[in-house]
C-alpha positions as CSV (number, residue, x, y, z in Angstrom):
1,M,0.0,0.0,0.0
2,E,2.7,2.5,0.9
3,K,6.0,2.8,-0.9
4,K,8.9,4.9,0.4
5,D,11.9,5.7,-1.9
6,I,14.9,7.8,-1.2
7,D,16.2,9.6,-4.3
8,Q,20.0,9.3,-3.8
9,S,20.7,12.1,-6.3
10,K,18.7,14.6,-4.3
11,E,18.6,12.9,-0.9
12,V,14.8,13.5,-0.8
13,E,12.4,11.0,0.7
14,K,9.5,10.3,-1.6
15,M,6.3,8.7,-0.4
16,T,3.9,7.1,-2.8
17,V,0.4,6.0,-1.7
18,A,-2.5,4.9,-3.9
19,T,-5.7,6.8,-3.5
20,T,-9.0,7.0,-5.4
21,I,-10.6,10.1,-6.9
22,Q,-14.0,10.9,-5.3
23,K,-16.8,13.1,-6.4
24,W,-17.5,16.2,-4.3
25,G,-20.4,18.3,-5.6
26,N,-19.6,19.1,-9.2
27,S,-15.8,18.6,-8.6
28,L,-13.5,15.8,-8.0
29,A,-11.5,15.3,-4.8
30,V,-8.4,13.5,-3.7
31,R,-8.3,12.2,-0.1
32,I,-4.9,12.8,1.5
33,P,-4.0,10.2,4.1
34,K,-3.4,11.5,7.6
35,D,0.3,10.4,7.8
36,I,1.0,12.3,4.6
37,A,-0.9,15.4,5.8
38,D,1.1,15.3,9.1
39,R,4.4,15.0,7.2
40,V,3.7,18.2,5.2
41,A,1.9,20.0,8.1
42,I,-1.4,20.5,6.3
43,H,-4.8,20.2,7.9
44,R,-8.5,20.8,7.2
45,G,-8.8,24.3,5.8
46,S,-5.1,24.5,4.6
47,E,-4.9,26.5,1.3
48,M,-3.2,24.6,-1.5
49,E,-1.9,25.6,-4.9
50,I,-2.5,23.1,-7.7
51,Q,0.2,22.9,-10.3
52,V,-0.5,21.1,-13.5
53,I,2.0,19.9,-16.1
54,E,-0.4,19.0,-18.8
55,N,1.8,17.3,-21.4
56,E,3.2,15.0,-18.6
57,G,-0.1,14.4,-16.8
58,I,1.3,15.5,-13.5
59,I,-0.7,17.3,-10.8
60,T,1.2,18.6,-7.8
61,L,-0.3,20.1,-4.6
62,V,1.8,22.7,-2.9
63,P,0.8,24.2,0.5
64,K,0.4,28.0,0.2
65,K,2.4,29.9,2.7
66,P,0.1,31.7,5.1
67,Q,0.1,35.4,4.9
68,K,1.7,36.8,8.0
69,N,-0.6,39.0,10.1
70,Y,1.3,42.0,11.2
71,S,0.4,44.0,14.3
72,L,0.7,47.7,14.5
73,E,3.6,47.3,16.9
74,D,5.5,45.0,14.4
75,L,5.0,47.6,11.6
76,L,6.0,50.6,13.8
77,A,9.1,48.7,15.0
78,Q,10.4,48.7,11.4
79,C,10.2,52.6,11.2
80,K,13.7,53.8,11.9
81,P,15.0,57.4,11.7
82,E,16.9,56.6,8.5
83,N,13.8,55.6,6.6
84,R,11.5,58.4,7.8
85,H,11.0,61.5,5.7
86,V,10.2,65.1,6.8
87,E,6.7,66.4,6.8
88,I,5.8,67.9,3.4
89,D,3.6,71.0,3.4
90,F,1.5,71.0,0.3
91,G,-0.3,74.2,1.2
92,I,-4.0,74.8,1.3
93,E,-6.0,73.7,-1.8
94,G,-9.7,74.3,-2.0
95,N,-12.0,74.9,1.0
96,E,-10.5,72.5,3.5
97,L,-11.3,73.2,7.1
98,L,-8.3,73.0,9.4
């Protein structure tokens, strides 16, 4: 059922598991076994990119890297005196109330 190979040229462990395509609504779905999901640190709700090499019939799933949520403190900590600019006075235009 499970086949593990180590590619000596790249020293990368490959894991091959047979699975069956299932119907999910109007789409098709591939069930990912738990041990594989654990190895690549994906879980229910993980966003994946699907890469297709059509002429070779290869489909690859790649976990999307989560977008980092920055706090205001994190962003302000990056503001250093050398990357700040002086205030620019554009004058008064129109009927702004000051």
